[in-house]
DOPAVEX-502588 format. One record per residue (C-alpha): z negated, x, y negated. Coordinates in nm, 3 decimals. Layout:
% DOPAVEX-502588
<atom up="Z" east="X" north="Y"/>
...
***
This chain:
% DOPAVEX-502588
<atom up="0.002" east="0.007" north="-0.003"/>
<atom up="-0.074" east="0.294" north="-0.241"/>
<atom up="0.290" east="0.429" north="-0.192"/>
<atom up="0.429" east="0.079" north="-0.279"/>
<atom up="0.212" east="0.013" north="-0.587"/>
<atom up="0.240" east="0.375" north="-0.716"/>
<atom up="0.616" east="0.364" north="-0.677"/>
<atom up="0.646" east="0.031" north="-0.842"/>
<atom up="0.435" east="0.117" north="-1.138"/>
<atom up="0.587" east="0.458" north="-1.200"/>
<atom up="0.945" east="0.333" north="-1.191"/>
<atom up="0.891" east="0.020" north="-1.399"/>
<atom up="0.725" east="0.227" north="-1.673"/>
<atom up="0.994" east="0.508" north="-1.645"/>
<atom up="1.274" east="0.254" north="-1.671"/>
<atom up="1.185" east="0.092" north="-2.011"/>
<atom up="1.429" east="0.216" north="-2.250"/>
<atom up="1.635" east="0.387" north="-1.977"/>
<atom up="2.013" east="0.393" north="-1.999"/>
<atom up="2.020" east="0.149" north="-1.691"/>
<atom up="1.832" east="-0.120" north="-1.880"/>
<atom up="2.090" east="-0.082" north="-2.156"/>
<atom up="2.351" east="-0.109" north="-1.895"/>
<atom up="2.197" east="-0.431" north="-1.775"/>
<atom up="2.217" east="-0.587" north="-2.123"/>
<atom up="2.566" east="-0.471" north="-2.174"/>
<atom up="2.684" east="-0.614" north="-1.846"/>
<atom up="2.516" east="-0.938" north="-1.909"/>
<atom up="2.681" east="-0.960" north="-2.267"/>
<atom up="3.026" east="-0.870" north="-2.110"/>
<atom up="3.035" east="-1.100" north="-1.805"/>
<atom up="2.780" east="-1.373" north="-1.902"/>
<atom up="2.688" east="-1.424" north="-1.538"/>
<atom up="2.325" east="-1.309" north="-1.482"/>
<atom up="2.283" east="-1.393" north="-1.107"/>
<atom up="2.563" east="-1.179" north="-0.977"/>
<atom up="2.443" east="-0.910" north="-1.212"/>
<atom up="2.087" east="-0.922" north="-1.092"/>
<atom up="2.210" east="-0.907" north="-0.730"/>
<atom up="2.443" east="-0.622" north="-0.818"/>
<atom up="2.139" east="-0.438" north="-0.973"/>
<atom up="1.927" east="-0.507" north="-0.653"/>
<atom up="2.201" east="-0.388" north="-0.391"/>
<atom up="2.268" east="-0.078" north="-0.601"/>
<atom up="1.918" east="0.016" north="-0.654"/>
<atom up="1.827" east="-0.029" north="-0.291"/>
<atom up="2.126" east="0.191" north="-0.187"/>
<atom up="2.061" east="0.442" north="-0.449"/>
<atom up="1.698" east="0.476" north="-0.375"/>
<atom up="1.742" east="0.470" north="-0.013"/>
<atom up="1.974" east="0.754" north="-0.040"/>
<atom up="1.733" east="0.946" north="-0.273"/>
<atom up="1.443" east="0.886" north="-0.036"/>
<atom up="1.654" east="1.020" north="0.247"/>
<atom up="1.896" east="1.287" north="0.125"/>
<atom up="1.852" east="1.295" north="-0.252"/>
<atom up="1.665" east="1.614" north="-0.261"/>
<atom up="1.911" east="1.800" north="-0.017"/>
<atom up="2.208" east="1.675" north="-0.223"/>
<atom up="2.078" east="1.794" north="-0.550"/>
<atom up="1.980" east="2.148" north="-0.405"/>
<atom up="2.327" east="2.167" north="-0.261"/>
<atom up="2.522" east="2.080" north="-0.559"/>
<atom up="2.270" east="2.231" north="-0.799"/>
<atom up="2.153" east="2.059" north="-1.127"/>
<atom up="2.440" east="2.189" north="-1.324"/>
<atom up="2.718" east="2.065" north="-1.092"/>
<atom up="2.546" east="1.721" north="-1.073"/>
<atom up="2.503" east="1.728" north="-1.449"/>
<atom up="2.878" east="1.779" north="-1.494"/>
<atom up="2.970" east="1.519" north="-1.229"/>
<atom up="2.754" east="1.241" north="-1.383"/>
<atom up="2.850" east="1.341" north="-1.740"/>
<atom up="3.230" east="1.313" north="-1.674"/>
<atom up="3.162" east="0.988" north="-1.488"/>
<atom up="3.002" east="0.851" north="-1.792"/>
<atom up="3.296" east="0.968" north="-2.008"/>
<atom up="3.543" east="0.794" north="-1.762"/>
<atom up="3.332" east="0.472" north="-1.786"/>
<atom up="3.368" east="0.490" north="-2.152"/>
<atom up="3.740" east="0.508" north="-2.136"/>
<atom up="3.747" east="0.227" north="-1.883"/>
<atom up="3.545" east="-0.009" north="-2.103"/>
<atom up="3.818" east="0.020" north="-2.375"/>
<atom up="4.084" east="-0.104" north="-2.134"/>
<atom up="4.060" east="-0.471" north="-2.133"/>
<atom up="4.092" east="-0.648" north="-1.809"/>
<atom up="4.357" east="-0.905" north="-1.780"/>
<atom up="4.081" east="-1.161" north="-1.698"/>
<atom up="3.892" east="-1.066" north="-2.009"/>
<atom up="4.167" east="-1.262" north="-2.206"/>
<atom up="4.060" east="-1.578" north="-2.029"/>
<atom up="3.718" east="-1.720" north="-2.105"/>
<atom up="3.475" east="-1.634" north="-1.830"/>
<atom up="3.705" east="-1.378" north="-1.664"/>
<atom up="3.580" east="-1.113" north="-1.440"/>
<atom up="3.714" east="-0.760" north="-1.350"/>
<atom up="3.898" east="-0.688" north="-1.030"/>
<atom up="3.575" east="-0.595" north="-0.841"/>
<atom up="3.395" east="-0.912" north="-0.956"/>
<atom up="3.085" east="-0.910" north="-1.158"/>
<atom up="2.863" east="-0.828" north="-0.856"/>
<atom up="3.094" east="-0.537" north="-0.756"/>
<atom up="3.123" east="-0.392" north="-1.104"/>
<atom up="2.756" east="-0.407" north="-1.149"/>
<atom up="2.667" east="-0.255" north="-0.821"/>
<atom up="2.908" east="0.029" north="-0.867"/>
<atom up="2.803" east="0.092" north="-1.223"/>
<atom up="2.445" east="0.090" north="-1.142"/>
<atom up="2.467" east="0.308" north="-0.841"/>
<atom up="2.661" east="0.556" north="-1.037"/>
<atom up="2.427" east="0.543" north="-1.338"/>
<atom up="2.131" east="0.595" north="-1.116"/>
<atom up="2.269" east="0.934" north="-0.985"/>
<atom up="2.048" east="1.191" north="-1.109"/>
<atom up="1.852" east="0.958" north="-1.317"/>
<atom up="1.478" east="1.018" north="-1.370"/>
<atom up="1.409" east="0.702" north="-1.147"/>
<atom up="1.630" east="0.864" north="-0.857"/>
<atom up="1.446" east="1.189" north="-0.901"/>
<atom up="1.108" east="1.005" north="-0.902"/>
<atom up="1.201" east="0.832" north="-0.578"/>
<atom up="1.283" east="1.176" north="-0.426"/>
<atom up="0.946" east="1.300" north="-0.531"/>
<atom up="0.761" east="0.984" north="-0.432"/>
<atom up="0.919" east="1.002" north="-0.092"/>
<atom up="0.813" east="1.365" north="-0.058"/>
<atom up="0.456" east="1.271" north="-0.158"/>
<atom up="0.418" east="0.959" north="0.066"/>
<atom up="0.516" east="0.930" north="0.422"/>
<atom up="0.615" east="0.552" north="0.410"/>
<atom up="0.962" east="0.575" north="0.303"/>
<atom up="0.993" east="0.188" north="0.314"/>
<atom up="0.702" east="0.131" north="0.086"/>
<atom up="0.842" east="0.392" north="-0.165"/>
<atom up="1.195" east="0.256" north="-0.177"/>
<atom up="1.062" east="-0.100" north="-0.177"/>
<atom up="0.823" east="-0.011" north="-0.460"/>
<atom up="1.091" east="0.188" north="-0.663"/>
<atom up="1.342" east="-0.089" north="-0.620"/>
<atom up="1.085" east="-0.367" north="-0.731"/>
<atom up="0.998" east="-0.144" north="-1.041"/>
<atom up="1.368" east="-0.128" north="-1.133"/>
<atom up="1.399" east="-0.500" north="-1.095"/>
<atom up="1.089" east="-0.555" north="-1.324"/>
<atom up="1.243" east="-0.367" north="-1.597"/>
<atom up="1.608" east="-0.466" north="-1.575"/>
<atom up="1.602" east="-0.838" north="-1.480"/>
<atom up="1.450" east="-0.942" north="-1.823"/>
<atom up="1.716" east="-0.710" north="-1.988"/>
<atom up="2.001" east="-0.914" north="-1.813"/>
<atom up="1.873" east="-1.248" north="-1.927"/>
<atom up="1.828" east="-1.112" north="-2.283"/>
<atom up="2.182" east="-0.981" north="-2.284"/>
<atom up="2.323" east="-1.310" north="-2.144"/>
<atom up="2.162" east="-1.502" north="-2.427"/>
<atom up="2.278" east="-1.255" north="-2.703"/>
<atom up="2.640" east="-1.274" north="-2.543"/>
<atom up="2.704" east="-1.629" north="-2.675"/>
<atom up="2.709" east="-1.496" north="-3.031"/>
<atom up="2.881" east="-1.145" north="-2.976"/>
<atom up="3.271" east="-1.104" north="-2.971"/>
<atom up="3.401" east="-0.942" north="-2.641"/>
<atom up="3.587" east="-0.677" north="-2.829"/>
<atom up="3.260" east="-0.564" north="-2.994"/>
<atom up="3.099" east="-0.554" north="-2.655"/>
<atom up="3.367" east="-0.335" north="-2.530"/>
<atom up="3.340" east="-0.097" north="-2.817"/>
<atom up="2.979" east="-0.070" north="-2.806"/>
<atom up="2.964" east="-0.015" north="-2.438"/>
<atom up="3.247" east="0.252" north="-2.450"/>
<atom up="3.044" east="0.429" north="-2.740"/>
<atom up="2.721" east="0.426" north="-2.538"/>
<atom up="2.885" east="0.541" north="-2.216"/>
<atom up="3.055" east="0.840" north="-2.419"/>
<atom up="2.727" east="0.918" north="-2.589"/>
<atom up="2.548" east="0.941" north="-2.248"/>
<atom up="2.836" east="1.145" north="-2.113"/>
<atom up="2.813" east="1.390" north="-2.401"/>
<atom up="2.437" east="1.413" north="-2.392"/>
<atom up="2.442" east="1.454" north="-2.009"/>
<atom up="2.714" east="1.733" north="-2.029"/>
<atom up="2.508" east="1.919" north="-2.287"/>
<atom up="2.182" east="1.843" north="-2.092"/>
<atom up="2.024" east="1.681" north="-2.407"/>
<atom up="1.743" east="1.443" north="-2.357"/>
<atom up="1.567" east="1.330" north="-2.041"/>
<atom up="1.881" east="1.246" north="-1.841"/>
<atom up="1.806" east="1.535" north="-1.605"/>
***
């Protein structure tokens, strides 16, 4: 029980103000469908944190922090460029991207969590506690506690925000995160 409670608390606190919380709001503003976004966050977090608990430490050592930083930073810049390309479905009210809202959210969250402080915390917690299921369940709950409210706030704000503005702001934020990650600025690694 200690592994679960500590994991939940640490990740919920660590996630406040994190880039994935901002991503949750942006996805909600863009797609305006909270349930598939929340489910996408859940699936991505479970997969990411399970991976972190099992092999995250080994992968980080194998790639090294510099290579991992470049992969994640370039990935953010690619996401920024992608956000500027309107999906054909965006022209239709309520349109969704090719992967769907759930798929887009799951992929975006999984990638955003790579090398993130909550993924690294999951690796450390899994090393500290022998109950991997409790750690992964706790870190996932912590992510959900921080991100689900962000989804619903973003969904409510979306009714007043033009889609082009959402795309531009999303692209700018992803580009900023990419540059900050590449230059190893802030708490991204």
